N, C-alpha and C positions, 0 to 999 in steps of 0.2 A: 427568200432567204429568212428564216424562221425569226420571227420577233418577240413572240411568247414564251416564256420557258416554265414548264412545271420544277417543281423540286425534283423531282426524280432526272428531269431533262437536265437544269442545272448539276446535278451530281455527275452525270455520265459525260457531259459536255464539257464543262469546266472543271470540277473540284480535282475529279479522279486523274484526269490529264497534268493538271497542278502538282499531286502528289507525286505524279509519277516522274516529273520534271525534278523533284526534289528529292529523285533516288529512294523512294518508298514504294517497295516489291509489293506483290499482291499478297504474297504471305503474311504483310507485317500489317495489315490491313483488315479490321474487320468491320463487315457494314452488318447496320441494323442490330448492334450488340446490346444484348439484354441485361439491365442491371437491376437490381433488387435495391432499394433502401427503404428507411423508416422515417415517417415523418414525426416521430416522437410518441405515437401510438400504437401506429399498425404498420405491417411490413407491405409495401408496395414495388409493382413491378414498372419498368420504364425501359425505353429503346434510346440510345444514341446513334446516330447517322454512320459516325466511323469513332470506332478505338484503335488509335495506333500502337502496335507492339515494336519493342526495341530489345534482342536478345532474350523474348519470352517474358519479357517484364512491361506490362501497361505502361504508356509514359504520357498521352495526351488523348483529350476527346476533342471531334470535330462536330459541331452543330452546322447543319446548312439548312439555307434558306432558297425558296425560288427568286431567280433573277429578278431584280425590280423592287423587292423588299431591302430594309436595311441589313448589312453583313450582321450585325449584332442583336438581332431582332429576337433570336432564342438564346441568349447568352446566358439568364437566370437559370433555366433547367438545366442547362450544359454545369453551369456551377454546381447545383446541387448534387449531378450525378459525380462530377469530378470529387467534391466533397467527399460521396461515399466511397470512392476507389482510392481515396489519397492521394490524388494526380495533382502535379503541381501546375499545368497549363491546360487552358481550354482554347480550344480555335470555334471561330463563326465566321460562314461565307455566304457569299450570295452567287460566288462564281467569278465574279468583278474584284470585291475586295476581301481582303482577310484582317479579320479582327483577333488579335492576341491578348488574353487575360493571362495574369501571373497570379495562381493563388497564395502566393507566398507574400508578396507585396501588396496586394488588393489595385494594383494599378492594370490597367489594359493600354493598348495602342494598337493603330493601324501598322500592318508591314505589309511587304510588297510583295512576299513568296513565303510557301510553308517552309520552316526549316528542315535539313536533311536529318535523317537519323542521330548521325554522329554531333550536328550541330546542337539539334533539341536535347539531346545527353549531357553536353557539355553546358549548355543552360540551366539543365537541372541539377548536376553535378558543382559547379560552381560556387556559390552562395553556400551550398552547405559542408564544402569541404573549406573554405575558408572561415564560416562559423564555427565547424569542428576544431580547425585551428587556434581561433580565437580563445574557445572555452577551454582547450588543452592548455594552451599557456598560463591563463590565468591562474595566479598562485593560490596556494592553499592558506591557510592560518595556522602556523605551528609557533607555539610555545617553547621555551628555552629547553633542549631535551628530550622533547616530545616527536614522534616520526608515525609516518602513516603506514598501518600493516599494508602486507601487498593484497591481500584482499580487499580491503578498504578501499585501496586506491583501484585495483580493478570496477571495483561495485562503481565508483565516481567515476572513472572514465566511460564506462558503459552509459551511465546517465547523461554525461556531456555529449556521447554521440547520438543518444535518445532525443536528447532536446534540440539539437541541430538539425535532427530531421523533424521536427517536431512531433513527436510520438512519445507516447508514456509507456506505462506497464507496472508491472510486479516485482519488487525485489523481497526473496526471500533470505533473512538474515536473523541464526538464531540467537536468542536472547543472550547477550552477554559480549556480543561480537562488535558492539557501537553502531547500531542503525541510528540514533541522535547523533553521534560524532559525523557518521558519513554524510547526514542530511546537513550539517552546520557546513561541511566543508561543500558540497555542492552550492547551498546557497551564497556561501561566501565568494566562490569563485563567479557566480553569476553578477554579484553585488559590484565585484570589481571589473567588471566588464560592463556593466550598465545594460546586461540582456532583460527585453523584453519582446512579449510578442507583436508589439507594435513596431519594433526598431525605433522608439522615440530613444530622447535621450535623458532617461530616468532609470532609477532601480527598480527591479521587479516587485510585482506586488504577490506574495504568497500565503497561500491559505494552508494552514495545517489543521487537520480534523482528527480528531481521537475518540475513543470510548468512553474515557472517564476523566474527570476532573484531575485526578492524581498525577496521570500524566501530562498534562499541559503544565501543571505546576513543576515535573521533573523536566521538561522542555524548558520552560524559561530558566529557573536554576542553571542548567547545563549552558545555556547562551548567555547570561548574564556573566559568566565565568570568564568569556572572550570579551564583551562588551565592547564592538566596533561599531561601524556606521549605520545602524539600521533601527529601526523603531519597533520593540514587541506591544502587541495589542492582544491583550485576553477580552475578547469578545464575550466571554460566557459572563463577565462581570458586568456588562454592559444592558441586558435586558431592559432593567427598566428606562432609560435614558434614549435608548435606541444604540445601533451598532455605530462604529467610529469607522470615517472613512482613512483617518490618518495614521499611516505607519506603513512599514515594508513588512513586516510579518504577521498575521492575524491569526489567532489560536481559538479553538471551540471546540466542545463535545459535539457531535456531530445531530444529536438529538435536540440539543439547544439550539443549532442553528437553525434546524428544521424546524423549530417552535413556532405554533402560530397565534397570529394575534387578529383579530378582526377579520379571519377567515383568509389572511395570506401570512406565508411563511417567512419566516425574520431575514433567511439570505435576500428573498427578492428585494429588499431595500435597496442593494446594490445593482448596478448595470450588468448585464451578462456578460461583458467583455470586461470586467474590472479586475479580475487576478489573471495572472499569467502561468502561477503555478497551484495545483491542488497536489498536498501531501496527503494521505490518507494514512495515519501511523496507528500499529498494531492491527492491521486488517486481518480481520479472520474469515470473513465470508460464510460463516456458516449460518447465520440465523435471516430467515425471511426478511422480516420487519427490517431490519440493519442494511440490508440488499438493497429495499425500496427506497430507504431514505437517503442512501448514497447514490442510489442510482437517479434518482431526481435531484439531487443536488449536482452533480456531476453532468445531468442532461442541460440543465440550465445555464451553468459556465462551461458551455461545450467549445468555446474558443480557446479555454487554459487547456494546460498540458497536465495529465493527470498522473501520478505516479502512487502505488501503493505501498508500504514495507511493512511486512509480515515477519514473525519470529519461526513460525513453521510452514514446511510444505504446503503449498496451495494446491487445491483442485481446481478446473478451470474455472475462469470466471467472467461473465459475459461483460463487466467492466474493465477488465485487464486482460484480457487474452488467454489462450490455453496454455501458454510457457511465460513463467518467468524471464525477465530480463537479466536477472544474475540468482544464485543461489548459492550461499554459504551456510550448513548445515550445523548440527549439534556435534554429529560424529567429527566432521574436517575441523569443528575448533576444539574439540579434544585431541586429535589427533595430532595437530600442529602446537597443541600447547597452550592455548588462549585461553581455555574453559576448563574446569575442574574434572577430574573424571568421574564416572558414578559407579558408585556400589550399590547392587541392589540387594535385599532382605527379605526373601519371603517367609510370613508366616501363616500358618492354616492352623487355626483352632480345628484341629480333627475331631479331638475328645470332646469338642461341643455340638459339633454338627454332620457330621458323618465326614466322607470322603472328599466331596466335590462341590456338591449343590449348596451355596450360603446364599440366603435371601436377603431383602432389606430387613426384613423384620428381624433377621438372625443376627445383623451387624448392630442393629439398634438396641436390640434387647440388654437388661441392666445387667444378666452374665456377661454378654460379651463385651459392653462397655468396662467391665471391671477388669475384663481378661486385657484387652486393649492398654488399660493402663498399666497395669502390672508388667506385661511385657516393656512396654516400653521404658520403664524403670531399669530394665536390664539392657536396653538397647542403645539408652541416650546417658551413659555416663563417661566424661562430665558433660552434663549438660549444654548444648549451644543451642541455638536459634534453631526452632524448630515449628513447621506449620502442618498442620494435621488438616485433612482435608475430609468432610464428614457428609452424612447423606442428606440432612435436612439440619434446621437451625435449633431443631429440640435434642437432635443425638450431637451437635458441633455443644451446645449447653452443656448436656449431659457428662461428656467426655470432659472438657475441661473441669468440670467439679471435682469429677472422680480424681482427675491428674493432681487438682491443688488438693482435696484429702492427703494422698498419698505422699506430695511433697511438701507439706504445711510444716514437718519437722526442718526441713532442709531452706525451702526458699520461701517466703509468704508471699502469697499472689503470683506464682510464678506461669500460670497459664490464664489466657484471657480469649474471648471469643470475638470475632470481627465478621459479622456480617452484616446484609444490607438494610436486616431489622435493627444493626446498631447505630445506624446514620452517624451525626457528627461525634458522640463518644468512639465509636469504632474507628474512624479516620483520626483521631487524637491517638487511640490504642495504637494504631499501626504507625503511627508516626513515632512514638516512644518506642517501641519494637524495634524500630529501621534504627534509633540514635542509639539503643543500649543505655545503660547507665544505672544507677542505682535505683532499686521500683520499677523497674519498665521489664515488662513479662518477655520471658525467654521462649514461651510456647503461646501460636496462636492456633485456635480451633475456628474451621471455616468451611463454608459450603463450594462457592464459587468465585466470591467478593475478589477472592487474592489470587487468581488465575492467570493472569497476564501482567507485564511491565511492574514489578516488583522492585528492582534493582536495588535487592539487599544482598552485598556482596558475602558477607559471613555467613549466610544462610546455611546450616550445616546439615539438616535433615528434614526432609519431605515424607510425611506419612499417610498413607492412602487407605482410608478406611470406609471408602465406596466404590461400586461396581462404575469402572469408566471402561465404555465400549470403543469410542473414538480412537485412534490412535495418535492423531493429530493434538486433539486434546491434553492425551496422558503427554505427550511428547512437549506440548508448552508448558504443563504444570512439572514438569520434572527440569525445563531449560531453567524455569524461575532459580534453580539453586546452584547453577554450573558458573556463577561469577568466580574468578579467582579471588583469592582474599589469604592476606597475612595468616603463616599458623593451619591454613585449609589444605588438609591432603587430598579430600575428596568430597562429593556429594552423598549421602548415605539416604536411599529410597528405602524405606521401609514400607513394607506391601500385605496387608491385611485381605486383600480379596484376589491376588494373584493377576490385577489386571495388568503387570509389566508382563506377562507371558507375550502380549502381541507384539511387544516391542522388544524383548530379549529373552533369549532362549534359556541360557544356564540358569543357575537358579540361586547361584552367587556371582554376579557380573561385576569386573572391575574393568571398565572399558576404557 
């Protein structure tokens, strides 16, 4: 009788017969299955002894060890592979003993036999279904005479299902459709049932990252109106003293969160498992440096579930997958009556620059600046809140000065420039523009500073005085002005470069 068994002998003599007794058919067992995985720096290849498949879906990994070794001796390698494949169960066996490890609970145990395909599917599905029902039943927070729009409810439910499966993703929702409101309701539901990654009796710890401080202030302002049992911590104000660990919702710009002190990023003050959910607000995914910063942060907090909220349709993203979890577009919002219609006015200075070709030097010339200011006088009576997007900071200042010279008789100082060069003064100007009132500017000129997250509901006009070649960037600029407001019939887009031809085909389009 054979007393010494190799690993191959153990698989053939003991493990495969045990799988057969548990009703696993040969077509549901992949042997020596190749898996690619990343160690955080480079992509590597590895092999698992068995990959179990049910209904064409991978459901578990089995790591074999020769008879005489501990059954769970190769467990860590199998766990690494299972994490890459997002599998819940890992099995390790030496032919005599079978060890089962649950990736969801982080606990393992010895069992008497391999579960059957149906038993394994039930083990996988039951906690997910139970958690999904719990999250679904958790209440939302509604004030008097308030209701959740149908598309907002759909987005919330999709995120709840994704959290139940411990999966993240990106949601594309046009500006003005309530991304912050949806985020609030998602977090409120999680707080009500004390959901967290560990399954501990505590409220979740949530990290919200965005690209600008103004958006954090908007987020804090919105959440403070609902004032429930959570603690908001603005990390961007705590760099000198170190980041706080007290609170439920932590907010920062991702650049400040990744700021280095003594060669170490600030975010590494926190343990890797500190946060349960990370939300990237106003995610764009265009900038390589932005991608690198976010990628490093998300890799460090890999245990958390990651969600991105974007205002424009996204290209494929390594961080969030190729397809969005949910999408509600500008076009849908306008059609459903939740966003303002858009009217396009294309103005071409043919008499100045010929039939079609207009360069940046043409647009920024004194003649062109004067022409633009004069045309705006024709298109903007009565004067409504207006943002003009310019080629560069000098161009923005020149147009600003030209408009103020022409409007001097009517409104003193009606136009102001807000660019990155204007610093704190520019932020104060934007605040006055948003709030309105006596002496506040009615027109702003800018370059890229006001491209996202404005939340100025009574913005009436957007003027394009620069070339914009990216459709998503153009869509983002226009979306900033599509909020509904009392007395606002539509958003006027006045286009001096025909940039809107990439988005709308008609010369005067009321969408």
